[in-house]
N, C-alpha and C positions, 0 to 999 in steps of 0.2 A: 199546594197544588203544583204538580210537576210541570215543566215546560211543555209546550205544545208538541205532542208526539205524532209519529207517522206510522200507520199500520198497513201492512200488505196482506190482503185477503185473497186467497186463491181457492176457487171452487168452480166446478164445471156446471153448476146450476146458476144461470143468470138471475132467476127470480130470487134465489136466496141471497145473492150478492146485493140486489136492489133493496131487499128488506133489512139486511144487516148493516149496510153502510150508514143510513141516517140514524139508526139506534146507537151505533158506536160513536158517531160524531156528537150526538146529544149527551151521551153519558160521560165520555172521556175528553170532550173538546179536542178532538184529534183529526188528523187528515187520514182518510182511508183510500188506499190505492187498490182497486179491484181488477182481477183478471181471471180468465177461465181455464188457464193451463199453466203447468209448471214451467214450461219453456218461457212463456211471457213473464211469469213471475221472476225468473232468474234474470231476465233482461232488466226488469225494473230495479232489482237489487243492485245491479251494476251501475245504474244511472241515477238512482234516488237514494237519499238518506233515510233508511228505514229503521225504526226502533223495535218492531215486533212483526213476526210473520204468523198468520193464521191460515192453515191449509186443511182442505178436505183429504180423505184417504182415497176413495174410489174416484179416479180421474183417468181420462184417456191419455195414452202416451206414457207418462210416468205417474205413479201413484204418490200418495203423501209421504211414504217412507223413503222412496227414491229421491223425491224432492228434498226431504230433510237431509239426506246424506250429501246431496250436492251443495246445499246451503252450508252445512258444517265444514265442508272442505275449504270454503273461502271465508266464512264468518263463524268461527268456532264458538263465540260467546253470544251470538245474536239470539234473543228469545224466539222460540218456535213453539207454537201451540197447535196441536192436532185437533181439529174440530170436525168430527166424523159421526155418521149414523151407525157405524159398525162398532158395537161395544163389546167385542170379544176380547178375552184375555190374551189371545195370541197376538192380536194387533197391538194391544197395550204393551205387552212385553217386547215386541219387536221395536216399537217406538221408543221405549225407554232405553233399549240397547243402542239405538241409533243416536241417542242424545237429545231426545225431545225435552222441552222445558216443562210443558204441562199437557194434559189430555182432558178434553171436554167432549162429552157425548151429546149429540143433537137430540132434542126433545121437541114436544109439541107445545106451542105457546110462546109468549114473549119473555117469560122468566129466564129462558136459556140464554138470551142475549145479555141480560143483567149479569148472570154468572160468568159469561164469556168476557164481558167488560171488566169485571173484577179481576179475573185471571190475567187479563192483558195488563191492567194497571199494576198489579203486584209484580208481574214478570219484568215489566219495564223499570219499576222502582228498584228491584233487586239488582238488575243489570247495571243501572246507572250508579247505584251505591258502590258496587264492586269496581266499576270503571273509575269512579272518583277516588276510591281508596288506592287503586293502583297508580293513578295519576299523581296523587299526593306522595306516594312512596317514591316515585321517580323524581318528583320535584325536590323532596328532601335530599335525595342522593345527589341531585345536581347542585344544590346549595353547598353541601359538604365538599363535593369535588371542586367547586369554585373556590371555597375557602382554602383548601390545600394548595391549589394553584396560586392563590394570592400570596401565600407565604413563600413560595418558591420562585415566582415570576419576578423578574427585574424590569420587564418591558411593560409599561402601562397599556400600550396599544394592543399587545397580545392578550392581556387580561380583559380588555373591553370587548374585543372580538369574541373571545370565549364566552363571555357573559351574554352577549346578544344571541349567539348561536344556541346556547342552552335555553334561553327564554323561548325562542321559536320552537325548538324541539319539544320542550316539556309543556308548553302552553298551547301548542297547536295553532298559533296565530300566523298571520301572513308576514309581518315585518316587525323587527325589534331594533331599536336604535339607542345608542349611548350618546347623549348630547351634552356638550361642555359649554358653560357660560364664560366667555372671555372676560377676564378681570379688567382689561383695558377699556373696552367700550360696551361690555354687556351683551355682545352678540351671542346667539346660540348657534353652535356649529356641531354637526354630527361627526363624531370621531370614530364610530364603529357602527356598522349596519349588517344585519343578517336577515335573509328572507327564506321562506319555506321552499322556494323553487318550484312551486306548482305552476307558475306562469313565468314567462320570460321577462315581462315588464313588471316593475314594482307596482302592486295594486294600490299602495298607499302613497300619496304624494308627500314629498319632503316638507312642504309648507304645513300640511296637516299635522305631521308628526312634530314639527317645531312648535306649532300652536298648542298642541297637547303638552309638550314639555314646558312651555311658558305658563300654562295653567297650573301644572304640577309645582312649579317653583313659587307661584303666588299663593298656593294653598298650603295649609298646615299638614294635610294628609293626602292620600292618593286621589287621583281624579280618574273617573271611569266613564267611558262612552258606551252608549247602547240603549236600546229600548228597555231592556231588563237590567240595566246597570244597578238599579236600586236594590237588587237581590244580593249584590256583592258587599255585604256588611254595611258599614255606615259611610261608605265612600260617596261623595257628592256626584250627581248625575249631570252630564253636560249634553248639549244638543249634538246630534249627528251632523257632521259637515264634511265636505271634500271627499266623499266616498268612503269615509270611515264608519262602518257599521258598529264596530265595537273597539274599545281600546282602553289601556291603562297607562297612566303617567305617574311616576313616583320621583320625588326629588332625591338627589344623591349628595351626601355630605352632611355636615352638622347643621342644625337649625339656624345658628347665628350667621352662617355664611355658606349657602349651598354652592357646591362645585358645579353641578349640572343636574341632569335628569335622565331617567331610564323610561323609555316608552315601548309599549307593545300594542300593535294595531292589527286589525283583521277585518275581513269582509264576510266571514262565515256567519251562519245564523246562530250558532251556539253562543249564549252569553257567558261572560266571565262569572265565576263563582267567587265567594269570599276566600276560598283557599287559593284560587288563582291570584287574587290581589295580594294575599299574604306572601305568596311565592315571589312575586315581582318585588315586593318590599324587602324580602330577605336578600335577594340578589343585589338590590340597591344598597343595602346595609353592608354587604361584603365589599362592594366597590368603594363605598365611602370610607370604610375602615382601612382598606389598602391605600387609598389616596392619602389619608391622614398619616399613615405610617411612613409613606415615602416622603411626605413633607417634613415630618419630624426627623427622619434620617438625614435629609438634605440640610436641615438647620443644624444638626449635630456636626455634620462634616464641616459646615461653614464656621462653627464655633471652634472646632479643633484647628482649623487653618488659622483663625485669628489668634488663638493661643500660641501656636508655633511662631507666628510672626512677632508677637509680643516678646516671646522668649528669645528670639534671635536679636531683636532690638536691644533687649536688656543685656545680653551677652556682649553685643558690640559696644554698648555704652560702658560696660565694666572693664573690658580689656582694650578699649580703643578701636580704631578703625581696623578692620581686617585687611591686611596687605594682600596684593594680588598673589595668586597661587604660583609657587615656584620661585618667588623672589627670595633673596637672602634674608630679608626681614621675616618673611613667612617661615623660612626654615629655622631661623633662630627662635621665633615665637613657638614653633612646634616643639623645638628641643627644650625650651624653657618650660612649656606646659608639661612636657613629659618629666622634667626634673623636679617639678613641684612635689612636695610631700603629699601623700595620700590623705584624704579627709574622709570622715565617716558621714553617715546620713544627716547628722546635725551640723555639719560644717566644721567640726574641730579636726585638727590634725591628729592622725592616729600614730602612735608609737609602734615602730616595728620591733619585735622581739628578736634578739640575737643571742646566741649562747655566750657565756662569759669566757674571756680568754684564759687559757691555762698558764699558770706561772711556770717558768722554766725550772726544771729540777737540776740543781747543781750536780755536776759529776766530779769524780775524783781528779780528772785531768784539767778541770777548769781552774782559772786563777782563784776563784772564790774558795775552792776546796784545797788549795795547796797549803803545806805546813807554814809557809811564810805569812800567810794571812789567816787569821782566826776569826771565827764567827761564834756568837753566843746565842744560846736559846734558853728559855726558861721553861721549866716544867713544874707541875704542882703535884706534891705527894698527898694523896687523899687521906692517909693515916695521920700524918704529922702536920699537914698544911703548911710546910716550910719550903722555902725556895732554895734551890741549889744551882750551882753554876757548873756547867760541863764544858769542856774544851775538846776541840778536835786535835788530834795528834797525827 
């Protein structure tokens, strides 16, 4: 059964309005707003939340088609049913061209009200399904966008503000808060808050949101507030308190040590659906993953710093205390370090290759080539394998 709907019925016949109202209320379990003119109907649309409009065609001032065109200008997707006694094809074609949702012809007897109630129920159901699918699409896009920002953002506060704003925009709630549980004393502190801006004052008190966050941290799953909260999946229902008519609280962080909670609170009549609860859980998961990643990166930086300190201590222990910069000892140490032979990656000294020295070729003017001094050389004859001696003259 769909949530309690509101139907606006516009007809210039007061007797018909009096007959239709109780029949629709009994069949649909709905609220019926009745008026005798299109002008008054337009005013009710501006002040009330209406799920479907039922209008007559022949009315003084503006007829049903003109009223339909005015409604479509402000509410393009609102179901509009033309309930008229004029069953001409011309009127039906004109109504279809103007964007009517359905067309029901008036008849004699009470069966016509049963048909009208069925058309109203179907129109509202289709409209709500389409609206829910569109809301889910926007929610999925919001989670994806938040995930991309989590990878690029280095400021956790900015990410928390973005998450709270997305929850308010995509959920249609009054207030969203990111609450951190301080590790020192366990206090719950709101680190990011976003509101719909419909009212200047925050419609949801901070103690109420903090209490909802505390319930979420105590529970294994999400906590839902509201009269129809049981429709939101398997989430446990809590009593409405402190002016909060509906709300969702989800823990942020791993189950073995929650970092905090994400809350969404509102005072509107529309209850949260199971998809809304899943959306808040997905946002909380993105925040939890981002927090864990930042903690891991901070620990890695700390370990790197420790490794650098250990390496510096090891170097100091190996080569002695490092003298002050600029001192003679420091300069001698620097020269000695530069003069040390190079070592490879295993710590062994590497031999540097250098080309062999060329032997000096004796010239005729050198003392070694003078006639006074003689040098001998041996050569081998391949054919006789005998040695012979040759002299320089």
